[in-house]
VOVEXKOL-20626 format. One record per residue: residue in three letters; y, x, z of N, C-alpha, C in turn. Coordinates in pm, whole numbers, padded with zeros to 5 digits, always signed. Example, Ala and Ser with C-alpha at 12.3 -4.5 7.8 and 13.67 -1.06 7.14 Angstrom:
2
ALA-00569+01319+00780-00450+01230+00780-00330+01320+00780/SER-00225+01285+00708-00106+01367+00714+00003+01290+00787/
***
This chain:
85
MET-00119+00085+00000+00000+00000+00000+00125+00089+00000/SER+00223+00053-00077+00349+00127-00086+00424+00120+00046/LYS+00502+00226+00076+00580+00225+00200+00692+00121+00194/ASN+00719+00069+00074+00822-00034+00060+00768-00174+00083/ILE+00637-00187+00102+00576-00318+00125+00552-00335+00275/ILE+00606-00443+00329+00586-00472+00472+00533-00615+00484/THR+00484-00647+00601+00443-00784+00630+00554-00850+00708/ASP+00607-00961+00657+00713-01036+00724+00656-01089+00856/PRO+00718-01056+00970+00663-01097+01099+00668-01248+01123/ASP+00745-01320+01046+00759-01464+01071+00670-01550+00983/ASN+00629-01500+00867+00544-01584+00782+00423-01509+00727/CYS+00403-01385+00774+00287-01302+00739+00272-01278+00589/GLN+00378-01295+00512+00374-01266+00369+00414-01121+00345/LEU+00358-01063+00240+00398-00928+00203+00534-00935+00135/VAL+00621-00840+00171+00756-00835+00116+00780-00694+00063/ASP+00829-00686-00060+00867-00557-00117+01014-00533-00081/LEU+01036-00437+00007+01172-00410+00055+01266-00370-00058/SER+01213-00313-00164+01301-00272-00274+01358-00393-00349/ASP+01302-00512-00325+01355-00634-00387+01467-00698-00305/LEU+01490-00648-00184+01589-00710-00094+01725-00644-00107/GLU+01829-00723-00092+01966-00670-00091+01993-00609+00046/ILE+02048-00487+00048+02088-00422+00172+02237-00446+00190/VAL+02274-00507+00300+02415-00536+00329+02466-00427+00423/ILE+02577-00366+00384+02639-00259+00462+02783-00300+00491/SER+02829-00272+00610+02964-00310+00652+03070-00252+00559/GLU+03171-00333+00534+03284-00284+00454+03364-00180+00530/PHE+03336-00164+00659+03407-00066+00741+03336+00069+00746/SER+03228+00083+00670+03156+00210+00664+03247+00317+00607/GLY+03232+00435+00660+03311+00546+00609+03252+00601+00482/PRO+03323+00693+00418+03276+00750+00292+03152+00838+00307/ASN+03120+00879+00431+03004+00965+00452+02873+00887+00464/GLY+02877+00755+00456+02756+00674+00456+02695+00649+00592/ASN+02765+00682+00700+02713+00659+00834+02721+00512+00867/CYS+02614+00441+00838+02615+00298+00862+02472+00248+00877/ILE+02463+00128+00926+02336+00058+00936+02332-00045+00825/GLY+02222-00046+00752+02203-00146+00647+02111-00255+00697/VAL+02139-00377+00661+02059-00491+00705+02017-00573+00584/SER+01888-00609+00581+01835-00696+00475+01771-00817+00541/ALA+01803-00935+00489+01740-01057+00539+01599-01067+00484/LEU+01504-01099+00570+01365-01121+00528+01344-01268+00498/PRO+01252-01303+00411+01230-01444+00374+01200-01537+00492/GLY+01132-01486+00595+01097-01569+00710+01208-01585+00813/GLY+01322-01519+00791+01436-01532+00883+01463-01408+00965/GLY+01373-01311+00962+01395-01187+01035+01484-01093+00956/VAL+01491-00967+01002+01574-00868+00935+01503-00733+00929/ALA+01536-00658+00826+01497-00518+00814+01625-00438+00832/ILE+01623-00342+00924+01742-00263+00955+01713-00117+00921/CYS+01802-00057+00841+01781+00082+00801+01903+00168+00832/ASP+01876+00297+00845+01981+00396+00864+02016+00448+00725/THR+02137+00422+00679+02173+00458+00542+02180+00610+00521/THR+02185+00688+00629+02185+00833+00613+02044+00888+00598/LYS+01943+00802+00621+01803+00845+00610+01724+00743+00528/PRO+01757+00728+00401+01693+00625+00319+01542+00645+00302/GLU+01494+00767+00327+01351+00794+00313+01269+00738+00430/GLU+01335+00704+00539+01265+00652+00656+01243+00501+00644/ALA+01133+00456+00700+01102+00312+00699+01203+00237+00786/PRO+01241+00118+00744+01334+00039+00826+01264-00020+00948/GLN+01343-00058+01046+01290-00133+01160+01282-00279+01117/ILE+01171-00343+01147+01150-00482+01110+01157-00567+01236/HIS+01239-00672+01233+01257-00759+01349+01236-00905+01309/SER+01168-00979+01394+01141-01120+01367+01268-01203+01380/LYS+01261-01326+01334+01373-01419+01346+01409-01439+01493/ALA+01307-01455+01579+01333-01478+01722+01403-01359+01787/SER+01359-01238+01755+01425-01121+01817+01566-01103+01762/LYS+01586-01132+01635+01721-01125+01576+01814-01225+01645/GLU+01766-01348+01661+01849-01451+01724+01880-01418+01870/ALA+01783-01362+01943+01808-01323+02082+01912-01212+02089/PHE+01905-01117+01996+02002-01008+01994+02142-01059+01965/VAL+02154-01147+01867+02286-01202+01831+02343-01282+01948/LYS+02261-01363+02013+02308-01439+02130+02353-01344+02241/GLY+02279-01235+02258+02317-01135+02357+02451-01072+02326/LEU+02473-01038+02200+02603-00982+02162+02717-01079+02188/GLN+02688-01208+02173+02791-01309+02193+02820-01336+02341/SER+02722-01312+02429+02740-01358+02566+02714-01255+02676/ASP+02649-01145+02648+02612-01049+02753+02712-00933+02755/ALA+02789-00924+02862+02894-00822+02874+02837-00680+02866/ARG+02716-00660+02919+02655-00525+02917+02621-00485+02774/LEU+02569-00578+02697+02537-00549+02557+02665-00528+02476/GLN+02765-00609+02503+02893-00592+02436+02953-00455+02467/ALA+02944-00413+02593+02996-00282+02632+02920-00169+02564/ALA+02788-00186+02551+02707-00084+02486+02747-00063+02340/PHE+02798-00168+02278+02843-00161+02140+02994-00144+02128/GLY+03061-00123+02241+03205-00103+02239+03284-00227+02206/LEU+03227-00344+02236+03292-00470+02204+03364-00532+02323/ALA+03343-00476+02442+03404-00535+02563+03530-00463+02601/
***
């Protein structure tokens, strides 16, 4: 199996990561230091380090993505960890 093929944690379907759009913040600097995010068909996300495209992305389910987003919205410790507080 190709390293670009993963199993979507939410629907157990095989997904070719090379078919997904990678979204990168418009605030990224010219040196490419950014996190890229791709939406998975089942609602989860694939997160990659744009400075290391050869490395496999982290795959997160829809539930873990939603818990993280809720945490960013409401947890002061998580906001502080990301410099948002």
